[in-house]
Each structure stands twice: as C-alpha cells, then as structure tokens.
DSSP file (Angstrom, degrees, kcal/mol; ACC not computed):
  #  RESIDUE AA STRUCTURE BP1 BP2  ACC     N-H-->O    O-->H-N    N-H-->O    O-->H-N    TCO  KAPPA ALPHA  PHI   PSI    X-CA   Y-CA   Z-CA
    1    1 A D              0   0    0      0, 0.0     0, 0.0     0, 0.0     0, 0.0   0.000 360.0 360.0 360.0 -27.8   28.4   13.2   14.2
    2    2 A Q        +     0   0    0      1,-0.1     2,-1.0     2,-0.0     5,-0.2   0.726 360.0  83.5 -77.1 -19.8   25.8   15.5   12.9
    3    3 A Y        +     0   0    0      4,-0.1     2,-0.3     3,-0.1    -1,-0.1  -0.743  64.4 140.0 -85.5 105.2   24.6   12.9   10.3
    4    4 A N     >  -     0   0    0     -2,-1.0     4,-2.1     1,-0.0     3,-0.3  -0.854  67.9 -93.8-139.6 173.6   22.3   10.7   12.3
    5    5 A R  H  > S+     0   0    0     -2,-0.3     4,-2.3     1,-0.2     5,-0.2   0.842 121.4  57.3 -60.8 -35.5   18.9    8.9   11.8
    6    6 A S  H  > S+     0   0    0      2,-0.2     4,-2.1     1,-0.2    -1,-0.2   0.912 107.5  47.1 -63.2 -42.6   17.0   11.9   13.3
    7    7 A L  H  > S+     0   0    0     -3,-0.3     4,-2.8     2,-0.2    -2,-0.2   0.884 109.1  55.0 -66.6 -37.7   18.5   14.3   10.7
    8    8 A F  H  X S+     0   0    0     -4,-2.1     4,-1.9     2,-0.2    -2,-0.2   0.929 109.2  47.5 -59.3 -44.7   17.7   11.7    8.0
    9    9 A N  H  X S+     0   0    0     -4,-2.3     4,-1.3     2,-0.2    -1,-0.2   0.877 110.6  51.9 -64.8 -37.4   14.0   11.7    9.2
   10   10 A T  H  X S+     0   0    0     -4,-2.1     4,-1.8     1,-0.2     3,-0.3   0.914 107.1  52.9 -63.6 -42.7   14.0   15.5    9.2
   11   11 A M  H  X S+     0   0    0     -4,-2.8     4,-2.2     1,-0.2    -2,-0.2   0.876 102.1  59.5 -61.1 -36.3   15.3   15.6    5.7
   12   12 A G  H  X S+     0   0    0     -4,-1.9     4,-0.7     1,-0.2    -1,-0.2   0.892 105.5  48.6 -57.7 -38.9   12.5   13.3    4.7
   13   13 A K  H >X S+     0   0    0     -4,-1.3     4,-1.5    -3,-0.3     3,-0.5   0.854 106.0  57.1 -69.7 -34.7   10.1   16.0    5.9
   14   14 A W  H 3X>S+     0   0    0     -4,-1.8     4,-2.4     1,-0.2     5,-2.3   0.911 103.4  54.0 -60.3 -41.4   12.1   18.7    3.9
   15   15 A F  H 3<5S+     0   0    0     -4,-2.2    43,-0.3     1,-0.2    42,-0.3   0.729 110.7  47.7 -66.5 -20.0   11.4   16.7    0.8
   16   16 A E  H <<5S+     0   0    0     -4,-0.7    -1,-0.2    -3,-0.5    -2,-0.2   0.747 130.3  14.9 -87.3 -26.4    7.7   16.8    1.6
   17   17 A K  H  <5S+     0   0    0     -4,-1.5    -3,-0.2    -3,-0.3    -2,-0.2   0.783 131.5  25.5-119.5 -41.5    7.5   20.5    2.3
   18   18 A Y  T  <5S+     0   0    0     -4,-2.4     2,-0.8    -5,-0.3    -3,-0.2   0.696  90.9  88.9-110.2 -23.0   10.5   22.6    1.2
   19   19 A I      < +     0   0    0     -5,-2.3    38,-0.2     1,-0.2    39,-0.1  -0.703  46.6 158.8 -80.5 113.5   12.1   20.8   -1.8
   20   20 A I        +     0   0    0     -2,-0.8     2,-0.3     1,-0.1    -1,-0.2   0.350  50.2  31.5-125.6   5.2   10.2   22.2   -4.7
   21   21 A N  S  > S-     0   0    0      1,-0.1     4,-2.4    36,-0.0     5,-0.2  -0.970  82.7 -98.7-155.6 171.8   12.3   21.7   -7.8
   22   22 A W  H  > S+     0   0    0     -2,-0.3     4,-3.0     1,-0.2     5,-0.2   0.838 117.7  56.1 -65.8 -32.8   14.9   19.4   -9.3
   23   23 A A  H  > S+     0   0    0      2,-0.2     4,-2.4     1,-0.2     5,-0.3   0.945 110.2  44.3 -65.5 -46.9   17.9   21.6   -8.3
   24   24 A H  H  > S+     0   0    0      1,-0.2     4,-2.4     2,-0.2     5,-0.2   0.944 116.5  48.3 -58.2 -47.7   16.9   21.5   -4.7
   25   25 A S  H  X S+     0   0    0     -4,-2.4     4,-2.4     1,-0.2    -2,-0.2   0.918 113.6  44.7 -60.9 -46.9   16.3   17.8   -4.9
   26   26 A D  H  X S+     0   0    0     -4,-3.0     4,-3.0     2,-0.2     5,-0.4   0.880 113.2  49.2 -71.3 -37.8   19.5   16.9   -6.6
   27   27 A V  H  X S+     0   0    0     -4,-2.4     4,-2.6    -5,-0.2     5,-0.4   0.931 115.0  45.3 -65.3 -44.1   21.7   19.1   -4.4
   28   28 A A  H  X>S+     0   0    0     -4,-2.4     5,-2.8    -5,-0.3     4,-1.5   0.893 116.7  46.4 -65.0 -38.9   20.2   17.6   -1.3
   29   29 A S  I  <>S+     0   0    0     -4,-2.4     5,-1.8    -5,-0.2    -2,-0.2   0.950 122.3  33.0 -69.4 -49.8   20.4   14.1   -2.7
   30   30 A H  I  <5S+     0   0    0     -4,-3.0    -2,-0.2    -5,-0.2    -3,-0.2   0.870 127.0  39.0 -75.6 -37.4   24.0   14.3   -4.0
   31   31 A G  I  <5S+     0   0    0     -4,-2.6    -3,-0.2    -5,-0.4    -2,-0.2   0.760 134.5   7.4 -88.6 -25.1   25.3   16.6   -1.3
   32   32 A I  I >X5S+     0   0    0     -4,-1.5     4,-1.1    -5,-0.4     3,-0.8   0.733 123.0  50.3-123.7 -57.3   23.6   15.3    1.8
   33   33 A L  I >><S+     0   0    0     -5,-2.8     4,-1.4     1,-0.3     3,-0.6   0.880 105.8  61.0 -57.5 -38.2   21.6   12.1    1.5
   34   34 A Y  H 3><S+     0   0    0     -5,-1.8     4,-3.0    -6,-0.3     3,-0.3   0.887  99.4  56.4 -54.7 -40.1   24.5   10.4   -0.2
   35   35 A L  H <> S+     0   0    0     -3,-0.8     4,-2.3     1,-0.2     6,-0.3   0.829  99.3  58.9 -65.7 -31.7   26.6   11.0    3.0
   36   36 A F  H <<>S+     0   0    0     -4,-1.1     5,-2.2    -3,-0.6     6,-1.7   0.900 113.4  39.4 -62.1 -39.2   24.0    9.1    5.1
   37   37 A L  H ><5S+     0   0    0     -4,-1.4     3,-1.5    -3,-0.3    -2,-0.2   0.946 116.5  47.9 -73.4 -50.3   24.5    6.1    2.8
   38   38 A S  H 3<5S+     0   0    0     -4,-3.0    -2,-0.2     1,-0.3    -3,-0.2   0.840 115.0  45.7 -64.6 -32.8   28.3    6.3    2.4
   39   39 A D  T 3<5S-     0   0    0     -4,-2.3    -1,-0.3    -5,-0.2    -2,-0.2   0.402 111.6-122.8 -88.6   2.8   28.8    6.8    6.2
   40   40 A K  T < 5S+     0   0    0     -3,-1.5    -3,-0.2     2,-0.1    -4,-0.1   0.797  71.2 133.8  60.7  32.3   26.4    4.0    6.9
   41   41 A V  S   <S+     0   0    0     -5,-2.2     2,-0.3    -6,-0.3    -4,-0.2   0.853  81.0  16.2 -73.5 -36.8   24.1    6.1    9.0
   42   42 A I  S    S-     0   0    0     -6,-1.7     2,-0.2   -38,-0.1    -2,-0.1  -0.849  81.4-129.5-125.9 165.5   21.3    4.5    7.1
   43   43 A G    >>  -     0   0    0     -2,-0.3     4,-1.4    -3,-0.1     3,-0.8  -0.634  35.5 -96.2-107.7 172.4   21.0    1.5    4.9
   44   44 A F  H 3> S+     0   0    0      1,-0.2     4,-3.1    -2,-0.2     5,-0.2   0.876 122.2  60.0 -54.2 -40.7   19.6    1.1    1.4
   45   45 A K  H 3> S+     0   0    0      1,-0.2     4,-1.5     2,-0.2    -1,-0.2   0.846 100.6  55.1 -60.3 -34.7   16.3   -0.1    2.9
   46   46 A D  H <4 S+     0   0    0     -3,-0.8     4,-0.3     2,-0.2    -1,-0.2   0.929 114.5  38.4 -65.3 -44.8   15.8    3.2    4.7
   47   47 A L  H >< S+     0   0    0     -4,-1.4     3,-1.9     1,-0.2     4,-0.3   0.899 111.0  60.0 -71.0 -40.6   16.2    5.2    1.5
   48   48 A F  H >< S+     0   0    0     -4,-3.1     3,-2.0     1,-0.3     4,-0.3   0.809  91.6  69.1 -57.7 -31.5   14.3    2.7   -0.5
   49   49 A A  G >< S+     0   0    0     -4,-1.5     3,-1.3     1,-0.3    -1,-0.3   0.763  85.3  70.4 -60.1 -24.5   11.2    3.2    1.7
   50   50 A W  G X  S+     0   0    0     -3,-1.9     3,-2.0    -4,-0.3    -1,-0.3   0.677  76.9  81.1 -67.4 -16.4   10.9    6.7    0.2
   51   51 A I  G <  S+     0   0    0     -3,-2.0    -1,-0.3     1,-0.3    -2,-0.2   0.794  87.7  55.6 -59.9 -27.9    9.8    5.2   -3.0
   52   52 A N  G <  S+     0   0    0     -3,-1.3    -1,-0.3    -4,-0.3    -2,-0.2   0.378  82.2 121.6 -87.1   4.5    6.3    4.8   -1.6
   53   53 A S    <   -     0   0    0     -3,-2.0     6,-0.1     1,-0.1    -3,-0.0  -0.360  64.3-139.3 -68.6 145.4    6.0    8.5   -0.8
   54   54 A P  S    S+     0   0    0      0, 0.0     2,-0.6     0, 0.0    -1,-0.1   0.562  82.9  92.0 -76.2  -6.8    3.2   10.6   -2.3
   55   55 A Y     >  -     0   0    0      1,-0.1     4,-2.0    -5,-0.1     3,-0.4  -0.794  67.9-152.8 -96.0 120.5    5.8   13.4   -2.8
   56   56 A R  H  > S+     0   0    0     -2,-0.6     4,-2.7     1,-0.2     5,-0.2   0.852  93.9  53.7 -60.6 -37.6    7.5   13.3   -6.2
   57   57 A W  H  > S+     0   0    0    -42,-0.3     4,-1.5     1,-0.2    -1,-0.2   0.847 108.4  50.4 -69.7 -31.3   10.7   15.0   -5.0
   58   58 A K  H  > S+     0   0    0     -3,-0.4     4,-0.7   -43,-0.3    -1,-0.2   0.897 112.1  47.2 -70.1 -40.8   11.1   12.4   -2.2
   59   59 A R  H >< S+     0   0    0     -4,-2.0     3,-1.0     1,-0.2    -2,-0.2   0.915 110.8  52.4 -65.4 -42.2   10.6    9.6   -4.8
   60   60 A R  H 3X S+     0   0    0     -4,-2.7     4,-2.0     1,-0.2     5,-0.2   0.853  98.3  67.1 -61.1 -34.2   13.1   11.3   -7.2
   61   61 A A  H 3X S+     0   0    0     -4,-1.5     4,-2.4     1,-0.2    -1,-0.2   0.804  91.4  63.1 -58.7 -29.8   15.7   11.5   -4.3
   62   62 A V  H <X S+     0   0    0     -3,-1.0     4,-1.9    -4,-0.7    -1,-0.2   0.982 110.0  33.3 -65.0 -58.9   16.0    7.7   -4.2
   63   63 A P  H  > S+     0   0    0      0, 0.0     4,-1.6     0, 0.0    -1,-0.2   0.888 119.3  53.4 -65.5 -34.7   17.5    7.1   -7.7
   64   64 A V  H  X S+     0   0    0     -4,-2.0     4,-1.4     2,-0.2    -2,-0.2   0.900 108.7  48.7 -67.8 -39.1   19.4   10.4   -7.7
   65   65 A T  H  X S+     0   0    0     -4,-2.4     4,-2.2    -5,-0.2    -1,-0.2   0.909 110.1  52.4 -63.7 -41.0   21.1    9.6   -4.4
   66   66 A L  H  X S+     0   0    0     -4,-1.9     4,-1.8    -5,-0.2    -1,-0.2   0.794  99.9  62.9 -67.8 -27.1   22.0    6.2   -5.8
   67   67 A V  H  X S+     0   0    0     -4,-1.6     4,-0.6     2,-0.2    -1,-0.2   0.952 109.7  40.4 -58.8 -47.4   23.6    7.8   -8.9
   68   68 A K  H >< S+     0   0    0     -4,-1.4     3,-0.6     1,-0.2     4,-0.3   0.896 117.8  47.9 -66.7 -40.7   26.0    9.5   -6.5
   69   69 A D  H >X S+     0   0    0     -4,-2.2     4,-3.0     1,-0.2     3,-1.1   0.701  93.9  79.7 -73.0 -19.3   26.4    6.4   -4.4
   70   70 A F  H 3X S+     0   0    0     -4,-1.8     4,-1.5     1,-0.3    -1,-0.2   0.857  85.4  57.3 -61.1 -37.0   26.9    4.2   -7.5
   71   71 A S  H << S+     0   0    0     -4,-0.6    -1,-0.3    -3,-0.6    -2,-0.2   0.802 115.9  38.2 -65.1 -25.9   30.5    5.1   -8.0
   72   72 A R  H <4 S+     0   0    0     -3,-1.1    -2,-0.2    -4,-0.3    -1,-0.2   0.901 134.0  18.6 -86.9 -48.1   31.2    3.9   -4.4
   73   73 A S  H  < S-     0   0    0     -4,-3.0    -3,-0.2    -7,-0.2     3,-0.2   0.809  74.0-159.6 -98.5 -32.9   29.0    0.8   -4.3
   74   74 A G     <  +     0   0    0     -4,-1.5     2,-1.3    -5,-0.5    -4,-0.1   0.835  23.5 174.9  57.1  34.6   28.2    0.0   -7.9
   75   75 A S     >  +     0   0    0      1,-0.2     4,-2.2    -9,-0.1    -1,-0.2  -0.599  16.7 176.5 -84.0  96.1   25.2   -2.0   -6.8
   76   76 A I  H  > S+     0   0    0     -2,-1.3     4,-2.8     2,-0.2     5,-0.3   0.922  80.7  54.9 -62.2 -46.1   23.4   -3.2  -10.0
   77   77 A P  H  > S+     0   0    0      0, 0.0     4,-2.0     0, 0.0    -1,-0.2   0.906 110.5  46.2 -57.4 -40.5   20.8   -5.2   -8.0
   78   78 A Q  H  > S+     0   0    0      2,-0.2     4,-2.4     1,-0.2     5,-0.2   0.919 111.9  50.7 -67.4 -42.3   19.9   -2.1   -5.9
   79   79 A A  H  X S+     0   0    0     -4,-2.2     4,-2.5     1,-0.2    -1,-0.2   0.923 113.5  45.2 -60.2 -44.6   19.7    0.1   -9.0
   80   80 A L  H  X S+     0   0    0     -4,-2.8     4,-2.8     2,-0.2    -1,-0.2   0.845 110.0  55.1 -70.3 -32.9   17.4   -2.3  -10.8
   81   81 A Q  H  X S+     0   0    0     -4,-2.0     4,-1.6    -5,-0.3    -2,-0.2   0.924 111.6  44.1 -64.2 -44.0   15.3   -2.7   -7.7
   82   82 A V  H  X S+     0   0    0     -4,-2.4     4,-1.9     2,-0.2    -2,-0.2   0.934 114.8  48.9 -64.7 -46.6   14.7    1.0   -7.5
   83   83 A A  H  X S+     0   0    0     -4,-2.5     4,-1.5     1,-0.2    -2,-0.2   0.910 109.1  52.8 -61.3 -42.7   14.1    1.2  -11.3
   84   84 A R  H  < S+     0   0    0     -4,-2.8     4,-0.3     1,-0.2    -1,-0.2   0.884 112.2  45.6 -60.5 -38.8   11.6   -1.7  -11.2
   85   85 A K  H  < S+     0   0    0     -4,-1.6    -1,-0.2     1,-0.2    -2,-0.2   0.815 123.9  32.7 -75.2 -31.0    9.6    0.0   -8.4
   86   86 A L  H >< S+     0   0    0     -4,-1.9     3,-2.1     1,-0.1    -2,-0.2   0.403  85.0 104.8-106.5   2.1    9.6    3.4  -10.1
   87   87 A I  T 3< S+     0   0    0     -4,-1.5    -1,-0.1     1,-0.3    41,-0.1   0.778  88.5  39.4 -60.1 -28.4    9.5    2.5  -13.8
   88   88 A L  T 3  S+     0   0    0     -4,-0.3    -1,-0.3    -3,-0.2    -2,-0.1   0.218  80.8 139.0-105.6  14.7    5.8    3.4  -14.2
   89   89 A D    <   -     0   0    0     -3,-2.1     6,-0.1     1,-0.1    -3,-0.1  -0.374  49.2-143.7 -59.8 134.3    5.9    6.5  -12.0
   90   90 A P        +     0   0    0      0, 0.0     2,-0.4     0, 0.0    -1,-0.1   0.644  69.9  98.2 -77.7 -13.8    3.7    9.2  -13.7
   91   91 A E     >  -     0   0    0      1,-0.1     4,-2.3     2,-0.0     3,-0.4  -0.623  65.7-147.0 -84.7 128.0    6.0   12.1  -12.7
   92   92 A K  H  > S+     0   0    0     -2,-0.4     4,-2.5     1,-0.2     5,-0.2   0.881  98.5  54.6 -56.6 -42.6    8.4   13.4  -15.3
   93   93 A V  H  > S+     0   0    0      1,-0.2     4,-1.5     2,-0.2    -1,-0.2   0.836 109.5  47.3 -66.6 -31.1   11.0   14.3  -12.6
   94   94 A V  H  > S+     0   0    0     -3,-0.4     4,-2.4     2,-0.2    -1,-0.2   0.904 110.1  53.0 -73.0 -42.4   11.0   10.8  -11.2
   95   95 A Q  H  X S+     0   0    0     -4,-2.3     4,-2.7     1,-0.2    -2,-0.2   0.900 107.7  51.6 -59.0 -41.8   11.3    9.3  -14.7
   96   96 A Q  H  X S+     0   0    0     -4,-2.5     4,-2.3     1,-0.2    -1,-0.2   0.907 109.8  49.7 -62.5 -41.5   14.3   11.5  -15.3
   97   97 A G  H  X S+     0   0    0     -4,-1.5     4,-2.3     2,-0.2    -2,-0.2   0.900 111.7  48.0 -63.5 -41.2   15.9   10.3  -12.1
   98   98 A V  H  X S+     0   0    0     -4,-2.4     4,-2.6     2,-0.2    -2,-0.2   0.925 111.9  49.6 -65.8 -44.9   15.2    6.6  -12.9
   99   99 A G  H  X S+     0   0    0     -4,-2.7     4,-2.2     1,-0.2    -2,-0.2   0.901 110.6  50.7 -60.5 -41.0   16.6    7.1  -16.4
  100  100 A W  H  X S+     0   0    0     -4,-2.3     4,-2.1     2,-0.2    -1,-0.2   0.923 110.3  49.0 -62.5 -46.4   19.8    8.7  -15.0
  101  101 A L  H  X S+     0   0    0     -4,-2.3     4,-2.5     1,-0.2    -2,-0.2   0.916 111.6  49.4 -60.6 -43.6   20.3    5.9  -12.6
  102  102 A L  H  X S+     0   0    0     -4,-2.6     4,-2.4     1,-0.2    -1,-0.2   0.871 108.0  54.2 -65.5 -36.0   19.9    3.3  -15.3
  103  103 A R  H  X S+     0   0    0     -4,-2.2     4,-1.2     2,-0.2    -1,-0.2   0.915 111.4  44.9 -62.9 -42.3   22.4    5.1  -17.5
  104  104 A E  H  X S+     0   0    0     -4,-2.1     4,-0.8     1,-0.2    -2,-0.2   0.892 113.0  50.5 -68.4 -39.4   25.0    5.0  -14.7
  105  105 A A  H >X S+     0   0    0     -4,-2.5     4,-2.5     1,-0.2     3,-0.8   0.873 104.1  59.7 -64.6 -37.0   24.2    1.4  -14.0
  106  106 A W  H 3< S+     0   0    0     -4,-2.4    -1,-0.2     1,-0.3    -2,-0.2   0.860  97.1  60.2 -60.2 -36.3   24.6    0.6  -17.7
  107  107 A K  H 3< S+     0   0    0     -4,-1.2    -1,-0.3     1,-0.2    -2,-0.2   0.822 113.6  37.3 -61.0 -30.7   28.2    1.9  -17.6
  108  108 A E  H << S+     0   0    0     -3,-0.8    -2,-0.2    -4,-0.8    -1,-0.2   0.821 137.8  11.8 -88.9 -36.0   28.9   -0.8  -15.0
  109  109 A S     X  +     0   0    0     -4,-2.5     4,-2.1     1,-0.1     5,-0.3  -0.568  64.0 173.0-146.8  74.4   26.8   -3.7  -16.4
  110  110 A P  H  > S+     0   0    0      0, 0.0     4,-2.8     0, 0.0     5,-0.2   0.876  79.2  52.8 -54.4 -43.7   25.5   -3.0  -19.9
  111  111 A E  H  > S+     0   0    0      1,-0.2     4,-2.4     2,-0.2     5,-0.2   0.924 110.4  45.4 -63.1 -46.3   24.1   -6.5  -20.4
  112  112 A K  H  > S+     0   0    0      2,-0.2     4,-2.1     1,-0.2    -1,-0.2   0.915 116.4  45.6 -64.5 -42.7   22.0   -6.5  -17.2
  113  113 A V  H  X S+     0   0    0     -4,-2.1     4,-2.9     2,-0.2     5,-0.2   0.905 112.5  50.4 -69.4 -40.5   20.6   -3.0  -17.7
  114  114 A E  H  X S+     0   0    0     -4,-2.8     4,-2.6    -5,-0.3    -2,-0.2   0.903 110.0  50.8 -63.8 -40.0   19.9   -3.7  -21.4
  115  115 A D  H  X S+     0   0    0     -4,-2.4     4,-1.8    -5,-0.2    -2,-0.2   0.928 112.1  47.8 -60.5 -44.6   18.0   -6.9  -20.5
  116  116 A F  H  X S+     0   0    0     -4,-2.1     4,-1.3     1,-0.2    -2,-0.2   0.944 113.6  46.6 -60.8 -49.3   16.0   -4.9  -17.9
  117  117 A L  H  X S+     0   0    0     -4,-2.9     4,-1.0     1,-0.2     3,-0.2   0.881 109.0  54.8 -62.7 -39.0   15.2   -2.1  -20.4
  118  118 A F  H  < S+     0   0    0     -4,-2.6     3,-0.5     1,-0.2     4,-0.3   0.888 106.0  52.7 -63.1 -38.1   14.2   -4.6  -23.1
  119  119 A Q  H  < S+     0   0    0     -4,-1.8    -1,-0.2     1,-0.2     3,-0.2   0.829 119.4  34.9 -63.8 -31.8   11.7   -6.2  -20.7
  120  120 A W  H >X S+     0   0    0     -4,-1.3     4,-3.2    -3,-0.2     3,-1.6   0.413  83.9 106.7-103.7  -0.2   10.2   -2.8  -20.0
  121  121 A K  T 3< S+     0   0    0     -4,-1.0    -1,-0.2    -3,-0.5    -2,-0.1   0.768  82.7  46.3 -58.5 -29.2   10.5   -1.1  -23.4
  122  122 A D  T 34 S+     0   0    0     -4,-0.3    -1,-0.3    -3,-0.2    -2,-0.1   0.632 124.2  30.6 -88.8 -13.4    6.8   -1.4  -24.3
  123  123 A Q  T <4 S+     0   0    0     -3,-1.6    -2,-0.2     2,-0.1    -1,-0.1   0.719  95.9  93.1-112.1 -32.1    5.5   -0.2  -20.9
  124  124 A A  S  < S-     0   0    0     -4,-3.2   -36,-0.1    -7,-0.2   -37,-0.1  -0.293  87.2 -96.8 -67.0 146.2    8.1    2.3  -19.5
  125  125 A P    >>  -     0   0    0      0, 0.0     4,-1.5     0, 0.0     3,-0.8  -0.354  31.8-122.2 -58.2 142.4    7.7    6.0  -20.2
  126  126 A R  H 3> S+     0   0    0      1,-0.3     4,-3.0     2,-0.2     5,-0.2   0.805 109.0  65.6 -59.2 -30.2    9.8    7.0  -23.2
  127  127 A L  H 3> S+     0   0    0      2,-0.2     4,-2.5     1,-0.2    -1,-0.3   0.896 100.8  48.6 -61.8 -40.5   11.7    9.5  -21.1
  128  128 A I  H <> S+     0   0    0     -3,-0.8     4,-2.8     2,-0.2     5,-0.2   0.945 113.4  46.7 -63.5 -47.6   13.2    6.7  -19.0
  129  129 A I  H  X S+     0   0    0     -4,-1.5     4,-2.1     1,-0.2    -2,-0.2   0.914 112.1  51.8 -61.0 -42.7   14.3    4.8  -22.1
  130  130 A Q  H  < S+     0   0    0     -4,-3.0     4,-0.4     1,-0.2    -2,-0.2   0.945 114.7  40.7 -60.1 -50.3   15.7    8.0  -23.6
  131  131 A Y  H >< S+     0   0    0     -4,-2.5     3,-1.0     1,-0.2     4,-0.3   0.921 115.9  50.5 -64.1 -44.0   17.8    8.9  -20.6
  132  132 A A  H 3< S+     0   0    0     -4,-2.8     3,-0.3     1,-0.2    -1,-0.2   0.817 115.5  40.9 -67.0 -31.3   18.9    5.3  -19.9
  133  133 A T  T >< S+     0   0    0     -4,-2.1     3,-1.4    -5,-0.2    -1,-0.2   0.313  80.1 110.2-101.6   8.9   20.0    4.6  -23.5
  134  134 A E  T <  S+     0   0    0     -3,-1.0    -1,-0.2    -4,-0.4    -2,-0.1   0.816  83.3  41.8 -53.7 -36.8   21.7    8.0  -24.1
  135  135 A K  T 3  S+     0   0    0     -3,-0.3    -1,-0.3    -4,-0.3     2,-0.3   0.499  92.2 100.4 -93.4  -5.3   25.2    6.5  -24.1
  136  136 A I  S <  S-     0   0    0     -3,-1.4     5,-0.1     1,-0.1    -3,-0.0  -0.597  88.5 -95.9 -79.8 141.5   24.4    3.4  -26.1
  137  137 A D     >  -     0   0    0     -2,-0.3     4,-2.1     1,-0.1     3,-0.4  -0.227  35.0-112.4 -61.1 150.1   25.3    3.7  -29.8
  138  138 A K  H  > S+     0   0    0      1,-0.2     4,-0.9     2,-0.2    -1,-0.1   0.846 113.3  51.7 -53.2 -44.1   22.5    4.8  -32.1
  139  139 A K  H >4 S+     0   0    0      1,-0.2     3,-0.7     2,-0.2     4,-0.3   0.918 112.7  44.7 -62.9 -44.1   22.2    1.5  -33.9
  140  140 A K  H >4 S+     0   0    0     -3,-0.4     3,-1.3     1,-0.2    -1,-0.2   0.819 103.7  66.0 -70.0 -30.3   21.9   -0.6  -30.7
  141  141 A R  H >< S+     0   0    0     -4,-2.1     3,-1.9     1,-0.3    -1,-0.2   0.771  85.2  73.9 -61.9 -26.6   19.4    2.0  -29.3
  142  142 A L  G X< S+     0   0    0     -4,-0.9     3,-1.7    -3,-0.7    -1,-0.3   0.785  82.2  67.7 -60.2 -28.5   16.9    1.0  -31.9
  143  143 A K  G <  S+     0   0    0     -3,-1.3    -1,-0.3    -4,-0.3    -2,-0.2   0.651  93.2  61.2 -69.1 -12.0   16.1   -2.3  -30.2
  144  144 A F  G <  S+     0   0    0     -3,-1.9    -1,-0.3    -4,-0.2    -2,-0.2   0.346  78.1 112.5 -97.2   6.9   14.6   -0.3  -27.3
  145  145 A R  S <  S-     0   0    0     -3,-1.7   -23,-0.1     1,-0.1   -24,-0.1  -0.451  84.1 -88.6 -71.7 152.6   11.9    1.3  -29.5
  146  146 A R              0   0    0      1,-0.1    -1,-0.1    -2,-0.1   -24,-0.1  -0.356 360.0 360.0 -63.6 141.1    8.4    0.2  -28.7
  147  147 A G              0   0    0     -3,-0.1    -1,-0.1    -4,-0.0   -25,-0.1   0.424 360.0 360.0 -97.3 360.0    7.4   -2.9  -30.7
C-alpha cells in the first residue's frame, strides 16, 4: 500500500537531490524502484520518462532498474529501447548502467543484442560495448571493435 505513484514521484526528486553515487542509485533502483514496476504501481513508460532527466543518477536508474526487472519480464524490446535512447549519454555512470542492461539482455536474446551492438559499435562509448560484451567469448567479441 505504501508503494504508490506519489512515492514514485518523491523518489524521482530524491534522484535529483540526494542520490549522489552509484551505490545509492543501484540500491534505490534494485531495492525500491523495481517494486514499483513489479507491483504494477507504475508502467515502463513512467520509468522511461526519466531518461530525459538532466540528472545522471536518475538516467542511470532506468537501465539499472530494468536489470533487476529483466529476470521477471525479460523484455528485450524495452531493454533495447532504453539502450537506444541512452547509448550516446556522456556520463560514465549511465554508460555502465546501459552496458549492464545490454549484458543481461544478451543472456536472454544474444542475436538481437549483438545485432544492436554491431549497429552502434562505431558510435557507442567503448565502456558500453565493454560491459555489454563481457560474457561473449573473446573471439566473437572482436567483431564489436571499431572499424
């Protein structure tokens, strides 16, 4: 009962003011924001709107929350939608979150994620490619080097 839209909006303000490092962000994303999605208090679109935030920790929360939600929903289209929107984000912490989400998505659908990564390999920050391809065998990982 305590998880409601008003609390979700309050949390959004926390990400703008009080969340100041990756540990805060990830604990809040995995431990709290995830529950808003899993309990259907909010929908994907509500969380996705945070992608446009000027606050890096709020943007990072989107892919990191979906990492936790991925085991429940396994939504490749949503993961790729988030990645497409954040793939060129200049903030390292956001790039790490995107790479992490893509790595988890790859476990469910290697072909779709590899196709996505291949399309972006020359523009995406190397950090995203590095995180996303971490579990891919070394030989296959070479195809994601910049051409």
